N, C-alpha and C positions, 0 to 999 in steps of 0.2 A: 623440469623439477627445479624449483628455485630454493636451493639449499641455504643461500645467504639470508633469506627471510627468517628461517628458523634459528639462525645463529645470532640474530640481532640482540636478544636478551643476554646471551652469554657475552657478546661484545661489550654491552653496557656495564655488566658486572665487572669484567676484567679491566675496563678503563677506569672504573671507580676504585678498584683495588690498587691499580698502579698509581693513581693520583694520591690516594691516602698514604701509600708507601713512600712516595716522594715527600709529602708534607711532613712525615715523621722522620725524615732523613735530611736535616738542614744542609749537610755538605753537598747534597745532590738535588736540592729543591728546585734549582733553576732548570733542571732537565724535564720537569713536569710541563714546561711550556706556559704560555700565558693563558688566562681564562678566555680572552678574546679569540685567540687562535683556536682553542678547543671548541668554542661555540661555533666558530666559522667552519671547522671541520665537520661538526655534527650537522650544521645547517646545510652545508654542501651535500652531505650524504642524504639528508632528509628530502631535499629538493629533488635529488636524483631518484629516490624511491617514488616520489609523487608523480614524476613525469615518465616513469618507467613504462607505463602502459602504452605510451606513444611509440616506444621502440618496437612494438608488435608489428608496426608497419614497415620496419626495416628488416626484421627477421626473415620474412619470405624471400627477400632478395639476397640472403646470405649465401656466399659461395659454398659454405659447408653443406647447407641443405641441398643445393644443386648437385654438388659432387657426390653426396651420399645417394642421390636419386639415380645417378647414371652409372655408378661403378658396378662392375660385374662381381665384385668381391663382397662377401657378407659374413661378418664374424658374429657369432652368437653371444649376446650378453648373458646367457645362462651359464657360460663357462667362466669359472673364477679367474683362469689365466688370461682371459680376454680383458678383464678389468685391470689386472696387474700390468699387462702389456700396454693397454690403453693409457694408463696413468703415465707410463714412461714416454710413450709416443706423444701424448698431448703436452707433456711438460717440455719435450724437445721443441714442439711447435711454439709453445709459449716463449721459449728462449728467443726464437727468431722474431716473433711478434713484438716482444719487449725491446729487442735490439732495434727494430724498425721504428718503434715509438720514439726512440732517441735520435734516430738518424734521418727520418723523413719529416719535414717541417709540418705538413698537414696533420700527421699523426701526433707530432709533439704538441700541437695546439690543444689536444685533449689530455695527453699524459702529463704535460707540464703542471696541470692542476694538482696532481698528486705530489709533485715535487716542490710546490711553491711555498709550503710551510717552512719556516725557519727553525722549527723544532722537530724532534723525532721521538714520538711516543705512540701509544696504541691508537690514539685518536687520529694520528696521521694516516693510519691504515685505511680509514673510511673516508678520507678526503679524495673522492673519486669524481671523475668528470661525468657529465650527463648532457644528453642531446647534442652529441657530436656525430651525426649519422655518417658523414663521409669517412671520418677516421675509424668508426666502428666497422664499416663495410670493408675498408682496406685491411684492417687488422685481422678480420675474419679469414682473409686469404691464407694466413699462416697455418690454419688448421685443415685446409683442403687436402693435404697429403694423408692426414688421418682418416678423412672420409673416404678417399680413394682406396685406402687399404682395407676398407670394409667395416669400419666402426660406425654404428648408427649415429645420425646427427644428434639425437637426444642424448645419447651416451657421451658424446664429445662435450656437450654443454654441461652435463653433470660433472664430468671430470674437470672441466674448466672451473666449475664452482668449488670442487675439492681443492684445486690449486690455490684459489683465492682464500679459502678458509685457512689453508696451511700458512699463508703469508701474513695473516692478521697478527699472530703472537710474535712474529719476528720483528715487528716495528716497536722495539723497545731498547732502552739503554740499561735496563735493570739487570740484564743477563750479559755478562762480559763474553765468555767463550764457553763452548761445550767440549766434551772429550774429542780428542784429535780425529778419530775415525768419522765422527759425525761432522766435524768441521770440514773434513776432506770431501765427503760425499754430498752433504746436504746444504741448502741455503739456511743460514743461521742468523741470529740477530747481529753478530759481528760482521758477517758478509753484507747483510742488507744495510747496515749503517753506512758502510762504504759506498754502496750504490746511491744513497741519498746525499753523499757529500758533494759540495759544489767547488771544492778546491781542486786544483789541477790533477793531482795523482789519482783522483777518484772519479773524474768525469767519464761517463760512458763505460762503467765497469760493473761487474757482478749482476748480470741480467737474469740469472737463473730464478725459476719460480720455486720448485721444490728441491731440485738437484742443482748443485753448484758445479758439477763435473762438466757441464756444457761450457761454462766459462773457462775452465782449465783446458778444455780441448780446443777451444776456438780463440784463445788469446785475449779474452776480456776479463780475466780474473785479476783482482788486486787485493793485497792484504794491507792492513792499516800501517802506515808509515809516518803519519803526522796527525795532529788533532784534526778532527772532522768539523767542517763548517757546513751546516745544513742550509737548505734552501736553493735558490737559483743564483747564477753568477750575477744577475741583476735582479734583486728582489722587488716584488710588486708593491709592497708597502700598503696593503689594504687587507681587511678581513671581511669585506663585503662579498658574500658568496656568489653573487652574480658576476662581479668583477673577477673573482678568483677563477670562476669557471670559463670565462671568455676573454681574459686579458691577452692571452697569446694569439687567439684567433683574430682579435681586433688588430693586433700588431701585424699579423700575416696579411690581412685585408689591406692595411695601409701600405705595406711593402709592395703588394701586387698592383695596387692602384698607381703607385709611384714608379713602377718599373718602366723602362724605356722601350723594351723589346719583348717579343713573345718568349724568347729564350730566358729573359729575366723573369718574366711572370711564372713560367714553368719551373725555373730554378728555385724561386721563392717557395713554391708550393711543394715540390717534390725533392728539392735538395735538402741537405742537412741544415739544422738550425745554425744561424750565423752566416750562411751563404749570402753573398751579395753580388751584384753585377760588376762591382769594382774590385772584388777580392777573390783570391783563389779559394774555391769551395773546399779544398782539402786542408786549408790552414786551420789549426786548432782554434776553437771558439775562444778559449781562455786567452789566446794571444791577440784577441780582437776586442779589447775593453771598450772601444767606442761603439760597438754594435748594440742595438737596442734589444736584440733577441736574448731572452733569458734561458739559461741552461742549468742543468743539474746532472 
């Protein structure tokens, strides 16, 4: 079930409403972003929808499908509590997938697309990578525990879509904060703005999808402490959707080709962004301004 397709008209309306609201608010008009950036976001999303049928060749190799086929456990989607439990379990899986997106370079080649905009608005939410099959397959490993617990593969995919739908409206600066209980439990615009920050206090923070409690539990939560700078630590300087989609992958290929050893090649592929053969992989990327790897 492709819930995202049904939501596209609503996405378009909400983006238009946000844009109009900014244009009628001169003090915040710059938050609307540039027209070129918005067009790039929409073009990147559109290209992704056009090539999506090609991903049907990746899906059969999904670890989630395999795990669901071999597990002895089977939960019935006819029970409402299975859906509630499943939403919590898949959101927990999303947290770890998202964390890996930022900490494994081959996965960052895909996820960096979403972070490469220097603006933060609803159109940023649809700036999504496409045709990154290796990253897609690796990312799917995070949901294997949900499949082994007995959730059907199709149900996991539906719950993933629900998580993505939830995250669309939190890509905005129009909403400052929500009531404290909501801010404590759920991922909100305030929390997700921090996740998109490229300045040091905010790098690799607030990975949660629907719930922010995972970040509070696992030490990746951050609250706003200084003005947020959006984008990557080294911005790509282009609105070309092809370059937007593959800029980091091209950088990875260059690093692997230039590596002197197999350890170096594997380090560039599976190490964190910013890892080099000549530097400690645990050194914060923000402390390595000479590196070509872009982070957010």
